[in-house]
Structures are given as structure tokens and as C-alpha cells.
C-alpha beads as a LAMMPS data file, in Angstrom:
LAMMPS data file: protein, C-alpha beads

124 atoms
123 bonds

1 atom types
1 bond types

-500.0 500.0 xlo xhi
-500.0 500.0 ylo yhi
-500.0 500.0 zlo zhi

Masses

1 110.0

Atoms # bond

1 1 1 -34.510 285.488 68.757
2 1 1 -34.669 285.698 65.230
3 1 1 -35.600 282.352 63.087
4 1 1 -35.715 280.107 66.185
5 1 1 -38.707 277.159 66.762
6 1 1 -39.183 274.691 69.410
7 1 1 -40.564 271.233 68.557
8 1 1 -42.619 269.100 71.307
9 1 1 -41.783 264.925 71.012
10 1 1 -43.760 262.824 73.406
11 1 1 -43.148 258.838 74.358
12 1 1 -45.947 258.342 76.711
13 1 1 -45.102 259.997 79.957
14 1 1 -42.329 261.889 79.001
15 1 1 -40.518 263.454 76.068
16 1 1 -37.728 266.046 74.675
17 1 1 -38.514 269.572 73.366
18 1 1 -35.820 270.442 70.290
19 1 1 -34.880 273.896 70.330
20 1 1 -33.529 274.831 66.788
21 1 1 -31.916 278.111 65.827
22 1 1 -30.884 278.802 62.383
23 1 1 -28.634 275.682 61.584
24 1 1 -27.731 275.198 65.522
25 1 1 -29.551 272.819 67.313
26 1 1 -30.477 271.628 71.061
27 1 1 -32.198 267.715 70.714
28 1 1 -33.106 267.007 74.243
29 1 1 -34.669 269.261 76.789
30 1 1 -36.189 266.733 78.669
31 1 1 -39.474 266.357 80.446
32 1 1 -42.188 264.192 82.211
33 1 1 -45.933 264.738 82.901
34 1 1 -45.845 266.359 86.308
35 1 1 -47.283 264.353 89.142
36 1 1 -48.723 268.035 90.552
37 1 1 -51.583 269.474 89.789
38 1 1 -49.937 272.776 88.822
39 1 1 -48.024 272.143 85.787
40 1 1 -48.957 269.674 82.887
41 1 1 -45.279 268.823 82.395
42 1 1 -41.887 269.191 84.515
43 1 1 -38.230 269.938 83.203
44 1 1 -35.512 269.435 85.854
45 1 1 -33.139 270.628 85.144
46 1 1 -32.955 272.486 81.702
47 1 1 -29.624 271.641 80.383
48 1 1 -28.631 274.416 77.769
49 1 1 -24.798 274.419 78.321
50 1 1 -23.839 273.540 74.889
51 1 1 -25.405 272.900 71.412
52 1 1 -26.070 269.418 69.907
53 1 1 -25.201 271.049 66.510
54 1 1 -22.659 272.075 65.988
55 1 1 -21.677 269.272 68.586
56 1 1 -20.324 270.241 72.085
57 1 1 -19.855 274.267 71.107
58 1 1 -20.636 276.022 74.347
59 1 1 -23.964 278.108 75.145
60 1 1 -23.250 281.420 77.472
61 1 1 -25.177 282.227 80.124
62 1 1 -26.980 285.073 78.465
63 1 1 -27.827 282.803 75.878
64 1 1 -29.468 279.962 78.052
65 1 1 -31.631 282.925 79.595
66 1 1 -32.985 283.979 76.450
67 1 1 -33.735 280.213 75.410
68 1 1 -35.602 279.411 78.697
69 1 1 -37.648 282.704 78.581
70 1 1 -38.664 281.955 74.645
71 1 1 -39.353 278.216 76.058
72 1 1 -41.431 279.690 78.700
73 1 1 -43.497 281.462 76.248
74 1 1 -43.943 279.011 73.660
75 1 1 -45.112 276.622 76.257
76 1 1 -47.776 279.333 77.147
77 1 1 -48.377 279.815 73.495
78 1 1 -49.240 276.192 73.214
79 1 1 -51.535 276.307 76.750
80 1 1 -48.741 274.057 78.364
81 1 1 -48.378 274.357 82.034
82 1 1 -44.964 273.758 83.323
83 1 1 -42.374 274.175 86.363
84 1 1 -40.688 276.478 84.520
85 1 1 -43.528 278.915 84.416
86 1 1 -43.315 282.398 86.195
87 1 1 -44.330 282.147 89.720
88 1 1 -47.945 283.876 89.521
89 1 1 -47.326 286.536 91.330
90 1 1 -44.098 288.671 90.105
91 1 1 -44.007 291.684 91.952
92 1 1 -40.535 293.204 92.987
93 1 1 -40.131 294.028 96.674
94 1 1 -38.059 296.757 98.547
95 1 1 -36.235 293.783 99.893
96 1 1 -33.023 292.472 98.625
97 1 1 -32.338 289.231 96.678
98 1 1 -30.590 286.617 98.675
99 1 1 -28.166 285.455 95.699
100 1 1 -24.576 286.418 96.799
101 1 1 -23.658 289.630 94.756
102 1 1 -26.937 290.229 93.773
103 1 1 -28.156 293.831 93.719
104 1 1 -31.759 293.288 92.304
105 1 1 -34.677 293.412 94.907
106 1 1 -36.614 289.755 95.049
107 1 1 -40.241 288.743 94.228
108 1 1 -42.779 288.958 96.007
109 1 1 -43.345 285.100 97.920
110 1 1 -39.636 284.484 96.433
111 1 1 -36.185 285.183 98.345
112 1 1 -34.485 285.894 94.654
113 1 1 -35.121 288.015 91.679
114 1 1 -36.415 287.569 88.366
115 1 1 -33.134 287.111 86.828
116 1 1 -31.875 283.991 89.587
117 1 1 -35.409 282.678 89.584
118 1 1 -34.754 281.561 85.584
119 1 1 -31.034 280.893 86.823
120 1 1 -31.856 278.254 89.141
121 1 1 -33.953 276.257 86.564
122 1 1 -31.087 275.971 84.837
123 1 1 -28.063 272.891 84.500
124 1 1 -24.684 274.442 85.882

Bonds

1 1 1 2
2 1 2 3
3 1 3 4
4 1 4 5
5 1 5 6
6 1 6 7
7 1 7 8
8 1 8 9
9 1 9 10
10 1 10 11
11 1 11 12
12 1 12 13
13 1 13 14
14 1 14 15
15 1 15 16
16 1 16 17
17 1 17 18
18 1 18 19
19 1 19 20
20 1 20 21
21 1 21 22
22 1 22 23
23 1 23 24
24 1 24 25
25 1 25 26
26 1 26 27
27 1 27 28
28 1 28 29
29 1 29 30
30 1 30 31
31 1 31 32
32 1 32 33
33 1 33 34
34 1 34 35
35 1 35 36
36 1 36 37
37 1 37 38
38 1 38 39
39 1 39 40
40 1 40 41
41 1 41 42
42 1 42 43
43 1 43 44
44 1 44 45
45 1 45 46
46 1 46 47
47 1 47 48
48 1 48 49
49 1 49 50
50 1 50 51
51 1 51 52
52 1 52 53
53 1 53 54
54 1 54 55
55 1 55 56
56 1 56 57
57 1 57 58
58 1 58 59
59 1 59 60
60 1 60 61
61 1 61 62
62 1 62 63
63 1 63 64
64 1 64 65
65 1 65 66
66 1 66 67
67 1 67 68
68 1 68 69
69 1 69 70
70 1 70 71
71 1 71 72
72 1 72 73
73 1 73 74
74 1 74 75
75 1 75 76
76 1 76 77
77 1 77 78
78 1 78 79
79 1 79 80
80 1 80 81
81 1 81 82
82 1 82 83
83 1 83 84
84 1 84 85
85 1 85 86
86 1 86 87
87 1 87 88
88 1 88 89
89 1 89 90
90 1 90 91
91 1 91 92
92 1 92 93
93 1 93 94
94 1 94 95
95 1 95 96
96 1 96 97
97 1 97 98
98 1 98 99
99 1 99 100
100 1 100 101
101 1 101 102
102 1 102 103
103 1 103 104
104 1 104 105
105 1 105 106
106 1 106 107
107 1 107 108
108 1 108 109
109 1 109 110
110 1 110 111
111 1 111 112
112 1 112 113
113 1 113 114
114 1 114 115
115 1 115 116
116 1 116 117
117 1 117 118
118 1 118 119
119 1 119 120
120 1 120 121
121 1 121 122
122 1 122 123
123 1 123 124
């Protein structure tokens, strides 16, 4: 996505990530320090449903997924592990995703495809 950036703010054991895209912003992508040695921080759930600026403007699901994937890559570039990292194994199997109505194949070791893995991280 062109002209976007993430800014991490912390306050002790928690904080927020601010997402800016042009003149639009999401102010509060909340995180906490993880109690799990596999992650540095945890997000749950990630609320990307609407912009804080302009206030209340909805973000469609596909755009939310793009933001999530950009956040994942940005964290990786910062050497920050989190619960939104891709699974260690992302090999696609010949078995179907269990998400209702999905025709994609699941990820090895999981019950869902990559798209539904990402969707499961977002607040409905």
C-alpha cells in the first residue's frame, strides 16, 4: 500500500500501534507484552473495522487484510515476534479449509487456509 506507515507507542508492558495511510489513521491497535516465549507481543483481537480519522469511516474486509499483512511484515522488519506472525509451516495441503463455504486448501498443521487464518485475527 502506497504512502503508509506504522508507529509503535509503548507504556510499560503494553501500548498501541498507530497506522497511517495518507491522511487516514487508525490510532489504537492494542498490544501487550507476551507471556509466551514464542512471541514478543500479542494482539487480540485486532480491530481494523474503521478509521479513527476520518472518524467512523468503515474499512472493508479486504483492506483490513492488507493492513494486517502490512503490520505483520513491519513487525518482522523490526524483529518483533507476535501472535500475528504466520505459522512456521505454511505448506498448503490437499485437504479443504474447514471454514464454511471455503474452497481453498488448508495450511499444514491448521484447519484453515491462509486467508481464514488472517481473518481469525481480526475483530468481527
